[in-house]
C-alpha positions as CSV (number, residue, x, y, z in Angstrom):
1,X,0.0,0.0,0.0
2,X,1.3,3.5,-0.8
3,X,2.0,5.8,2.1
4,X,-0.5,8.6,2.7
5,X,0.5,11.9,1.1
6,X,0.7,14.9,3.4
7,X,-0.2,18.1,1.6
8,X,2.2,20.9,2.4
9,X,-0.1,23.9,2.2
10,X,-3.7,24.7,1.8
11,X,-2.9,26.3,-1.5
12,X,-1.4,23.0,-2.8
13,X,-4.5,21.1,-1.8
14,X,-6.9,23.7,-3.4
15,X,-5.0,23.5,-6.7
16,X,-5.0,19.7,-6.7
17,X,-8.7,19.6,-5.9
18,X,-9.8,21.7,-8.8
19,X,-7.2,20.2,-11.2
20,X,-8.7,18.5,-14.3
21,X,-7.2,15.2,-13.2
22,X,-9.1,15.2,-10.0
23,X,-12.3,16.4,-11.6
24,X,-12.0,13.7,-14.3
25,X,-11.3,11.0,-11.7
26,X,-14.4,12.0,-9.7
27,X,-16.5,12.0,-12.8
28,X,-15.2,8.5,-13.7
29,X,-16.2,7.2,-10.2
30,X,-19.7,8.6,-10.2
31,X,-20.5,7.6,-13.8
32,X,-20.2,3.9,-12.8
33,X,-23.8,3.1,-11.9
34,X,-24.9,0.6,-9.3
35,X,-28.1,-1.3,-10.2
36,X,-29.1,-2.2,-6.6
37,X,-28.5,-1.2,-3.0
38,X,-26.8,-4.6,-2.4
39,X,-24.3,-3.7,-5.2
40,X,-23.8,-0.3,-3.6
41,X,-22.9,-1.8,-0.3
42,X,-20.6,-4.5,-1.7
43,X,-18.8,-2.2,-4.2
44,X,-18.6,0.7,-1.7
45,X,-16.4,-1.1,0.9
46,X,-13.6,-3.4,-0.3
47,X,-12.8,-6.6,1.5
48,X,-9.4,-5.4,2.7
49,X,-11.1,-2.6,4.7
50,X,-12.2,-5.2,7.2
51,X,-8.7,-6.3,8.1
52,X,-8.8,-3.8,11.0
53,X,-11.4,-6.0,12.7
54,X,-9.9,-9.2,14.1
55,X,-10.9,-12.1,16.4
56,X,-14.6,-11.5,16.2
57,X,-17.3,-14.1,16.6
58,X,-18.7,-13.2,13.1
59,X,-17.2,-12.4,9.8
60,X,-16.9,-8.5,9.9
61,X,-17.6,-8.0,6.2
62,X,-20.7,-10.1,6.4
63,X,-22.0,-8.4,9.5
64,X,-21.4,-4.9,8.2
65,X,-22.9,-5.5,4.8
66,X,-26.0,-7.1,6.2
67,X,-26.5,-4.1,8.5
68,X,-25.7,-1.5,5.7
69,X,-28.0,-3.2,3.2
70,X,-30.9,-3.2,5.6
71,X,-30.2,0.4,6.9
72,X,-29.9,1.9,3.4
73,X,-33.0,0.0,2.2
74,X,-35.0,1.2,5.2
75,X,-33.9,4.8,4.9
76,X,-33.6,5.0,1.1
77,X,-36.4,7.4,0.6
78,X,-35.2,9.7,3.4
79,X,-31.7,9.7,2.1
80,X,-32.6,10.4,-1.5
81,X,-34.7,13.4,-0.6
82,X,-32.2,15.1,1.7
83,X,-31.2,18.5,0.3
84,X,-29.3,20.4,3.0
85,X,-26.0,19.8,4.9
86,X,-27.5,19.8,8.4
87,X,-30.0,17.1,7.6
88,X,-27.3,15.1,5.8
89,X,-25.0,15.3,8.8
90,X,-27.8,14.2,11.1
91,X,-28.5,11.2,8.9
92,X,-24.8,10.2,8.9
93,X,-24.6,10.6,12.7
94,X,-27.8,8.6,13.3
95,X,-26.6,5.8,11.0
96,X,-23.1,5.7,12.7
97,X,-24.6,5.4,16.1
98,X,-27.0,2.7,14.9
99,X,-24.1,0.8,13.4
100,X,-22.0,1.1,16.6
101,X,-24.9,-0.2,18.7
102,X,-25.6,-3.1,16.3
103,X,-21.9,-4.0,16.1
104,X,-21.7,-4.1,19.9
105,X,-24.7,-6.4,20.0
106,X,-23.5,-8.8,17.4
107,X,-19.7,-8.9,18.2
108,X,-19.5,-7.9,21.8
109,X,-16.8,-5.3,20.8
110,X,-16.7,-1.6,20.0
111,X,-16.8,-0.4,16.4
112,X,-15.7,3.1,17.4
113,X,-17.4,6.2,16.0
114,X,-14.6,7.0,13.6
115,X,-14.4,3.6,12.1
116,X,-18.2,3.3,11.9
117,X,-18.5,6.7,10.1
118,X,-15.7,5.8,7.7
119,X,-17.4,2.6,6.6
120,X,-20.8,4.2,6.3
121,X,-19.4,7.1,4.3
122,X,-17.8,4.7,1.9
123,X,-21.3,3.2,1.3
124,X,-22.8,6.7,0.9
125,X,-20.1,7.6,-1.6
126,X,-21.2,4.7,-3.8
127,X,-24.9,5.3,-3.1
128,X,-24.7,8.4,-5.3
129,X,-24.1,5.9,-8.2
130,X,-27.4,4.1,-7.6
131,X,-29.0,4.0,-11.1
132,X,-32.6,4.7,-9.8
133,X,-31.6,8.2,-8.6
134,X,-32.5,11.1,-10.8
135,X,-29.6,13.3,-11.9
136,X,-30.8,16.0,-9.6
137,X,-30.7,13.7,-6.6
138,X,-27.3,12.3,-7.6
139,X,-25.8,15.8,-8.0
140,X,-27.3,16.9,-4.6
141,X,-25.9,13.9,-2.8
142,X,-22.5,14.3,-4.3
143,X,-22.4,17.9,-3.1
144,X,-23.5,16.8,0.4
145,X,-21.2,13.8,0.9
146,X,-18.8,13.5,3.8
147,X,-15.3,12.3,3.6
148,X,-14.5,8.7,4.8
149,X,-11.8,9.5,7.3
150,X,-8.9,7.1,7.2
151,X,-5.1,7.4,7.2
152,X,-5.0,8.9,3.7
153,X,-7.6,11.6,4.2
154,X,-6.6,12.3,7.8
155,X,-2.8,12.5,7.4
156,X,-3.2,14.6,4.2
157,X,-4.4,17.4,6.4
158,X,-1.7,17.2,9.0
159,X,0.4,20.3,7.9
160,X,-2.7,22.2,6.8
161,X,-4.8,21.9,9.9
162,X,-2.6,21.9,13.0
163,X,-5.7,22.6,15.1
164,X,-6.7,19.0,14.5
165,X,-3.6,17.7,16.2
166,X,-3.0,14.8,13.7
167,X,-0.2,12.4,14.6
168,X,2.1,11.0,11.9
169,X,0.6,7.5,12.2
170,X,-3.1,8.4,12.4
171,X,-5.7,5.9,11.2
172,X,-9.5,5.9,11.1
173,X,-9.4,5.1,14.9
174,X,-8.0,8.5,15.5
175,X,-11.4,10.0,15.2
176,X,-13.2,9.1,18.4
177,X,-16.2,11.5,18.8
178,X,-18.9,13.1,16.7
179,X,-17.4,16.5,17.6
180,X,-13.9,15.5,16.3
181,X,-15.5,14.0,13.2
182,X,-17.4,17.3,12.6
183,X,-14.2,19.3,12.9
184,X,-12.5,17.3,10.2
185,X,-15.5,17.6,7.9
186,X,-15.7,21.4,8.4
187,X,-12.0,21.8,7.5
188,X,-12.4,19.8,4.4
189,X,-15.6,21.6,3.4
190,X,-14.0,25.0,3.7
191,X,-11.0,24.0,1.6
192,X,-13.3,22.4,-1.0
193,X,-15.3,25.6,-1.2
194,X,-12.1,27.5,-2.1
195,X,-11.5,25.0,-4.9
196,X,-15.1,25.2,-6.1
197,X,-15.6,21.4,-5.9
198,X,-17.7,19.0,-3.7
199,X,-15.8,18.0,-0.5
200,X,-15.9,14.3,-1.6
201,X,-13.4,15.2,-4.3
202,X,-10.8,15.2,-1.5
203,X,-11.4,11.5,-0.9
204,X,-11.1,10.9,-4.7
205,X,-7.8,12.8,-4.6
206,X,-6.3,11.3,-1.4
207,X,-7.6,7.7,-1.8
208,X,-8.8,6.9,-5.3
209,X,-6.0,8.7,-7.2
210,X,-3.4,7.4,-4.7
211,X,-4.0,3.8,-5.4
C-alpha cells in the first residue's frame, strides 16, 4: 500500500482539488452506476477494509454488509430526498450510532465512532451511483457527501490543519467522537469551497487517485 500523502499547504490542496485530473477522476467514479443497494454496499467497501477487525465471533464483512444493506434499504427514501447539509450530517450521525450499537450487540466489541462513520461514508459515496436516482438527486448527494476519514484523508491534512492535532501514524481510529468528526468535515468543506468542488473530491484525490 502506498504511504498517505501529506499536503504541504492549503494552496497546494486547493490547486490539486480543482485540477482537471481530480475532476475527471471524480466523474469517472460517479458515472459507474450501481443497479441495486446490495451492489452499492458490496462495491462501496472493499474486502481489505475489514482487516482492521480481528478475532470477532462473526465475519466482519458479512456483519457490516448485512447491516448496511438493511439500513440503506429502510432509509432509502429519506436519504434520496435530503437537500441540506444539516439534515445530511444528522443522517450520517444517526446511522453511525446505529451501526456502533448493532456492532456491539453482534460482536460484543466496540466499532468506534470514527471507524463506523468511515465505513458508512464509503457506502454513501457509492450510493450516489445508484441507477434509480435522478440526476438532480445524484448531484445533490455528491455535493453533500462527507469524507471517509482514514489514514489517507486524515494525514493529508496534518500540515494544513494543526488545530486537528493529527499524529504521523493516524488511522480511522484517531477520530473518536462526533465533535472531532465534525471538525474534520468542516476543515475539508472549507477547503473544497475555495476549490469550487464538492468535498468528496478530497477523498477521490487522497484515496482513489493514490491507489
